[in-house]
C-alpha positions in Angstrom: 28.9 -23.8 7.5 30.7 -22.1 4.6 28.1 -23.6 2.2 25.2 -22.2 4.2 26.7 -18.7 4.4 27.5 -18.9 0.6 24.0 -20.0 -0.2 22.5 -17.3 2.0 24.7 -14.7 0.3 23.6 -15.9 -3.2 19.9 -16.0 -2.2 20.1 -12.4 -0.8 21.7 -11.2 -4.0 19.0 -12.8 -6.1 16.2 -11.3 -4.0 17.8 -7.8 -4.1 18.3 -8.1 -7.9 14.7 -9.2 -8.4 13.2 -6.4 -6.3 15.4 -3.8 -8.1 14.2 -5.0 -11.5 10.5 -5.0 -10.6 10.9 -1.5 -9.1 12.9 -0.1 -12.0 10.4 -1.5 -14.5 7.4 0.1 -12.8 3.9 -0.3 -14.1 1.9 2.2 -16.2 -1.2 1.4 -14.2 0.5 2.8 -11.1 0.7 6.3 -12.6 -2.6 8.2 -12.5 -4.2 9.2 -15.8 -4.5 12.9 -16.7 -8.0 14.4 -16.8 -8.6 16.6 -19.9 -10.5 19.9 -19.9 -10.6 21.3 -23.5 -11.2 21.2 -26.3 -14.2 19.0 -25.6 -14.4 15.4 -26.9 -16.2 14.9 -30.2 -16.6 18.6 -30.9 -16.1 20.8 -34.0 -13.7 23.7 -33.8 -14.0 26.6 -36.3 -10.4 27.9 -36.7 -11.3 30.6 -39.2 -9.3 33.7 -38.2 -7.9 32.0 -35.0 -4.2 31.7 -34.5 -4.2 28.5 -32.5 -6.1 25.9 -30.4 -5.3 25.7 -26.7 -5.4 22.3 -25.2 -5.9 22.1 -21.4 -5.8 19.4 -18.7 -6.2 19.3 -15.0 -3.5 19.0 -12.4 -3.9 15.3 -11.9 -3.0 13.3 -8.8 0.8 13.1 -8.5 2.3 9.7 -9.1 3.8 7.8 -6.1 7.4 8.8 -7.1 6.4 12.5 -7.9 5.6 14.0 -11.2 8.5 14.5 -13.6 6.7 15.8 -16.7 3.7 15.8 -18.9 3.7 14.6 -22.5 1.2 16.0 -25.0 0.3 14.1 -28.2 -1.8 15.4 -31.1 -2.7 12.9 -33.9 -4.3 13.4 -37.3 -7.1 10.9 -37.2 -6.8 8.1 -34.6 -3.7 6.1 -35.6 0.0 7.2 -35.4 0.2 10.2 -37.6 1.5 12.5 -34.9 1.3 16.2 -35.6 2.7 17.2 -32.2 4.5 15.1 -29.6 6.0 17.3 -26.9 7.3 16.8 -23.4 6.3 19.6 -21.1 7.3 20.6 -17.5 5.6 19.2 -14.4 3.7 22.4 -13.8 2.4 23.0 -17.3 -1.3 22.3 -17.8 -1.9 23.6 -21.4 -0.3 24.0 -24.8 -1.1 26.2 -27.8 -0.9 24.5 -31.2 -0.8 26.9 -34.2 -3.8 26.8 -36.6 -1.5 26.0 -39.6 -0.9 22.5 -38.1 -4.6 21.7 -38.9 -6.3 20.9 -42.2 -9.9 21.8 -43.0 -12.4 19.0 -42.5 -10.1 16.6 -40.8 -10.6 14.9 -37.4 -7.8 15.0 -34.8 -7.3 13.3 -31.5 -5.2 14.1 -28.5 -4.1 12.9 -25.1 -1.7 13.8 -22.3 0.4 11.4 -20.1 2.3 12.1 -17.0 5.6 10.6 -16.0 6.5 9.2 -12.6 9.8 10.8 -11.5 11.2 7.8 -9.7 9.9 4.9 -11.8 10.4 6.9 -15.0 7.1 5.3 -16.3 4.5 7.2 -18.4 0.8 6.9 -17.4 -1.6 5.1 -19.6 -3.6 7.1 -22.1 -6.9 5.1 -21.9 -8.8 8.2 -22.8 -8.3 10.0 -26.1 -10.4 13.0 -27.1 -11.2 13.9 -30.7 -12.5 16.9 -32.6 -13.1 18.0 -36.2 -11.6 21.2 -37.6 -13.3 23.7 -39.9 -11.2 26.5 -41.4 -13.8 28.5 -43.3 
C-alpha cells in the first residue's frame, strides 16, 4: 500500500511540474499581434523641416493573461540594426521618434509587440512595415 501511495505522490508531482513548465513557457502564438496604423507600409516620408515621425498602432485584443506592455522596434533596413527598441506602457499607442535618428535616402522598418502579463511572452511580429526617408 505504501508503494502505491508513494507512486501516486510522485506521479502527481510530475504532472504538476509539467503543467507549470508548459504554462510558464507560454506560446507567442497565444498573444495577439498588434495592428499598425501609421506611417503606412512601403511609403516615403519627407522629413524636411519636421521634428519627428509619429508611429501609431491600434489597441489590439488583450492577451489571455492581460496586457503588460508594448515594445516598439525601429530598424535601419530590414535586419538587426535597431535604431530604437523601447518598452512602453500598456495604454500607450504611439511613439515619436526624432528626425535626427533618420538618414536621407535610407529605408527603415518597424513593428510593435505586446506582452502577456501572466505568461510574460511577447507577441509575434509577423508583420513589419517599412518606409523610405527623404530629408531635403
